[in-house]
N, C-alpha and C positions, 0 to 999 in steps of 0.2 A: 414225598418224592415228587408227586405231581405238582405241588405248590412250588418247589424249587425250579422245576422245569418251566412253569408258567412265568415265574419271576425272571428267569434267565432270558426267556423269549421276549418279554416286554422290554428288558433292558437293551437287548440287541436291536429290536425294532426302533426304540427311542434313539439310540445312537445313530442308526441309519437315517432316521428322519432329521435328526439334528444336523447331520453331515450331508448337506445337499450336494447336488452335482451341477456342473456348469460346463458347457462346451465352449471353448474359447479359441479364437484365432488371433493373428497379429493385429488385424483391424479392430476387432472387438476390444482387445487389450488396450490399444492406443486410445480409442474413444472413451472407454470407461476410466482410464487413468486420468485423462484431462477433465472429465465430467465430475469425478468424485475426489479430486485432489484438494487438500486443505490449502496448498499454496496458491492454486488457481482461485479459490474463494477469497484469499487475502488480496491478491492483485486485482481481483474484480472489485472489491471494496475500495481499494486505492484509486481505481479508475472512477468509480462513482464519486469519491471524495474530490477528485480533480475536476470532474464535471460540475459539481456544486460550487467549487471555488471559482470556476470560470463564470458561472451565473452570478455569483456574488460580485465579481469585478465589473460585469456588464451593468449591474444596477447602479454603479457610481456615475454613469452618464446621466441619470435621471434625477429630478428633484426629490429631496427628502422632506416628507411632511411629518411634523411632530406636534404634539400637544403637551403642555406642561401646566402645572398649577401649584400654588402654595397657600397653605391655610395656617393662620396663627390663632392659637387659643391661649389665653392668659387670664388670670384673676385680678390682675393689677388694675386699679382704678385711681386716677389722679384728678385733682381739682384745684382751683384757685379762685379767690373772691376779691373784688375791688369795690370801693364805695362810689357814690355819685361824684362825677368829675365836672367842674365848672370851668369853661374855657372862655377867655375874654373875646369880645367881638371887635370888629373894625368897620369903619364906614369909608366910602369913597370921597375923596376931597373934591373941592369945587372944580378943579381942572380935570378930574376923572382919570388922572394918570395912574395913581396907586392908592390902595386903601391906607387909612390912618386909624390908629387905635381910637376906639369910641370911649374916651375917658370922660368921667364926670368932672365938670369945672364948677368952682365956686363963683360967687358974683363978681369977684375980681378977675375972673378968667384963669385962675390957677387950678391945677389938678387937686382933687380931693384925695387925701391919703388916709390909709388905714393905720392901725397902731404899729404895724411893722414898717411903715413908711412907703408902702407900695401904693400906686395909684388905684383908685376904685373906678371900675368901668360902669357905664350907664346900664348896659345889658350884658348878660352872660349866656353862653350856650352850654346846656347841661348834657352830659353823657351819663345816663342812669347807671347805677352800680349793678353788678350781677355776680352770680355764683356759677362759674363755668367748670364743667367736668369733662374729662376726656379719657378714653381707654382704647387699647389696641386689640382687644378681644374681638373675634369674629372678622378679622381682617383677612382678605384673601386676594390672590392674583392668579389669573389664568391667561394662557396665550396659546394660539395656534399659529404655526409658522411654516413657511416653505423655504428651504435652503437649496440654492442651485449654484454649483461650481461653474464658473465661466472659463477660467484658464488656470490650470494647476501646474504649469510648467511641463506639460506632457506626461504627468504621472499617471493619469487615468488610462490614457491610450497605451502607455508602456506596460502598465499592470495587466491590461487585458491581453496584450500580446504574450506576456509571461504566463498568464493563466492558460492560454491556448497551447503554448508549448508544454505546460504541465500535463495537459490532456494527452498530447502526442507522446510524451515520455511515458506516461502510464500505459498507453496502448502498446508501445514498444516493449516495455517491461513485461506486460502480459504475454506478448508473443514470445519473448525470450524465455519466460518461465514455462510456457506451453511446450516449446521445443525441448527444454531440459527434461520436462516430465515425460514427454514422448520417448526421448532417448533412454531414460531410465527404464521405462516400460519395455522398450525393445531389447535392451541388454538383459533384463531379468527374464523376459519371455523366451528368448533364444537360448539363454543359459539353462533355463528350465527344460526346454525341448531337448537340449543336448544331454542333460542328466537323465531324462527319461529313457533316451535311447542307450545311454551308457549302462543303465540298470538292466535293460534287456540283454545287452551284450554280456554283462557280468553274469547274468543268469544262464545264458547260453554256454558261456565258458564253464560255469559250475556244472551244468548238465553234462557237458563233455567229460569233465573229470569224474562225475558220478558213474557214467558208463565205463570209463577206464578203470575206476576203482573196483567195480563189480568184476570186470574181466580179469584184472590182476589178482584180486582176492581169490577167484576161482582157480587161477593158475597156481597160486601159492598153496591152496588146499590140496590141489592135485600133485603137488611136489614138483611142478615144472619151473617155478621161480622162487627166488629167495624172498624172505619176508622183508628185507630192507628195500626191495623194489616197491612193495606195497606201502611202506612208510613214506617213500618219496612221493607217491601219488597222494597219500593222505595229507602230507605237508602242503602240497600244492592246493589240495582241496580246502584246507583250512584257510590258506591265504585268499583263495577265491571267495570263500564265505565272508571273510572280513571285508573284502572289496565290495561285495554285494551289500553288506550292512552299511558301509560308508556311503556308497552311492544312494542307497535308499534314504539315509539320513539327510544327505545333501538335497535329494529330491523333495523331501518333506519341508525342509527349511526354505527352499526356493518356491515351493507351492504357497506357503504362508506369506512369503514376501510378495509374491505376485497377487495374492488375494488382498493384501493391504493396499498395493498400488491401485488395484481395480475397484477398491471400495466394497468388497464383499466379505462375508464372515470368514474368519481364518480357518474354520472347519470345513469350508466348501471344498469338495473334490473337483479339481479342474481336469477336464478332458481336453487334450490338445488336438485341434483339428489339423494342424500343419505337421502331419507325420512324415510327409515327403518334403524335404528342404530343397527348394529349387535354387540353383546357383546359376545366374546368367551374367557372364562377364561383359556382355556387349553394352555399350553406352554408359560405362561407369563414370567416366570423368567428364566434366563440363569445361571445355576449353573455350577461349575467345569470349569469356564473360567476365565483367568486372565483379568477381566473386566477393571480395571484401566488402564492397558497398552494399551487398544484399544482407549482410549480417546485421542482426538487430542491435548487438552491442556497438557496432560501428556507428549505426544511425543514432543510437543514444548519445554517443560521444559528440556527434555533430550537433544534435539538439542542445546539448549542454553548452557548447560554444555559443550558440545563438542566445541561450538563456543568459549567459554571462555578459554578452553585448547589450542585451536589453537591461540588465542590471546596472550597467554603466549609466544608461539614460535615466533609469529610475532614481539613482543617487543624484545625478545632475539636476533633476527636477526639484529636489529639495532646496536648491540654491538659486532658483529662478522665481520671478514674480508670480504671485498667486492671487487671483481675483474671484470673488464670489458675491452673490446677492442674497438677501433675506427679506421676505415679505411676511408680515405677521399682523394678527388682529388680537389686541390685548385688552383685558378688562381688569381694573384695579378698584377695590373698595378698601379704604384705608382710614383708620382713626375716627371713631365715633365721638362727636363733640355734643355735650349737653349744656344748654344755657337756661338757668333758673332765674327768672326775674318776675316782676309784678304781673307780666302778661301770661305767665305760666311756664311750662317746660318746652323748649324747642330742641329737637334732635336733628343732626345732619352729620355727613361724613366729609372729612377733609378732601377725599378723592372718591368718586363713585361714578365712573364713566368708562366707556369702551372707546378705543380709537385704533385705526389702522396705521401701519407704519411700513416704510420701505428703507432698507439699509444696504449699502454696498461696502464691501471691505477689500482692501488691497494690502498685500504684504510683500515688501521688496527687501530681500537680504542685502545688506550693504557690506558688512565686514565681520568675518568670523575667525580672524587670525589663521587663515589658510586651511580651515576645517574642510570646506568643500573641495578644494584642490587636492588635498591629501586623500580624501575618501574616493574621489574619482580615479586617482592614481592607483589606489588599492584595487579598485574594480578592474582596471585595465590589466593589472598584473595577474589577476585571477583568470582573465580571458586568455592571456598569454600562456598560463599554466595549462588551461584546458586545450589549447592548440598543441602544446608540447605532448600532453597525454594522448591526444588523438594520433599524433605522429608515432609515438612510442608504441601504442597498442595496435596500430595498423600493421607495423612490422611483425609484432607477435602474432597477429591474426594470420598474416601471410605464412608465417612459420608453422602455425597450427594446421592450416589448410594443407600445406605441402607434406607435413608429417602424417596427417590423416590419409592423404592420397597415397603416400608411400606405404603406410600400414595396410591400406586396402589392397594395393597391388601385391604386397607380400602375402596377405591372407589368401588371395586367389592362387598364388604360386604354391603356397603350402597345401592348399586343397588339392591341387593337381598332383603334387608329390605324395600326399597322403592317400589319394585314390589309387595311384600306381603301387604304393607300398602295400595297401590292403589287398590288391589283386595278387601281388607276389606272395604275401603271407598266406592267403587262402590256398594258392597252388602249392606252396611249401608244406602246409599242414596236410594236404591230401597225399603228397608223395611220402611224407614222414609217416603217416598212418599206414599206408600201403607197405612201406618198407618194414615198419615195426611188426605188422601182422605176419609177414613172411620171415621174420627173424633177421632182417638185414640192418636193423637200426636199434640202438639202445633206447630204453625207456626214457632216459633223461633227455635225449634228443627230441623224442616225440613230445614230451612235456614242454620243452623249450619252444617247439614249433607252435603248440597250442597257445602258449603265453605270448608269443610274437603276434599271432593272429588276433588275440584279444586286445593287445596293445595297439595294433594297427587299426583295428575296427574303432576303438575308442578315439584314437587320434583323427581318424577320418570324420567321425561325427562332430568332434570339436572343431575341426577345420572348417566344416560347412557352416556351423553356427558362428564361428569367428568371422567368416565372410559377411554374414548378415549383420553382425554387430559392427564390424569395420565400415560397412556401407552406411549404416545409420550414423555413425560417428562422423563420416565424411560429409553426409548430407547436413548434419548439424553444423559442421565447420564452415560450410559454404552458405549457411542460412536458408536451406531448402528443405528442412525436415518437416 
């Protein structure tokens, strides 16, 4: 028995430790929702990516330095052999104008001929025979160079402007996501507050029915009332119990949803600090302010139009002259040649030297069968589409703002009506209880008065939180959340 008690105690303590507590208010909820949101992490990474893209485009203004090399390995060896070569000689004539063949003459002054009938020269120049081998093995080439664009048709400048716009769009998208997350946090928080208060009201109503059930039960036992009167109370009691269970389930679901939004464990017990919901109708609406222009989605559409205009220039740059220069220092060792002759073996390379070089390039598009013109027209149409979308969504934004403004005004009107209705329901329940106690009112009327009070109280709580939510929606609509 002791062991069972100890185990039970340990389990209870463990569950209490696992289920921590946290006191939250609306400001804490908003801050934590933004801090721990997965969506904010994604848009933050998108912003970082845009910043890196901007740095990448800026680098195109500066020279690019690169080094390259090529090495060739092969087992192929080639060679060729030639015998000694005798070449005839010539002498300068007496006038010295041009050389004449140095032919051997007989005593009669005629050329001496060989067996083939060719003249024999007095002297010959000999080219000694050789065995020459060559191979491509161990050939290599290396180069270090600097490339600098001079004029690229405005492409680099335009690409940098587009990259800067990409950063601006990422920041606007980040702010838009932040406002959406804050709105979700506010809606969930105030709905959770409303359900907590509704649970309290449901239990108060259940407590009233408990007291009435005891009183009617005693009266039935004393024979002062019929049993069907007790059954009426018990039916209402069962309905109230189901309402309590439903409200508690809703509270638990909203608690877990709020835990998820704030990035805390789903088992965390949230203690709401805003038990008194302050409704201040003064200064609700912002007049005389260009409200639409403050919205992040409006600014995103404006930036997209700018982006499309720059895209026109980017496409146009592909069909403008482009000029660049390259300076390099190159080294080439190519084809080893081996000469085997009577003097020994001599080795040398066909090319084995380094040299600097400077090169300028220019490319001028002349004729592409209308490709450039059609691409530019496509880009202009996209810009016109972006302008049309801005006009379309601007009207929808104005409609959304006016709708949010109307809903906020109606929410405050409903709150005033709900407060008055609650006051009347409380007074009606007091009179009904007094009349029932003195036998001037039926039990069903008293039960109806209690039900009306419970409904009026729940409506009053909901109307207050609806005002908070409607105000947050309005602030989001005007881009001020």
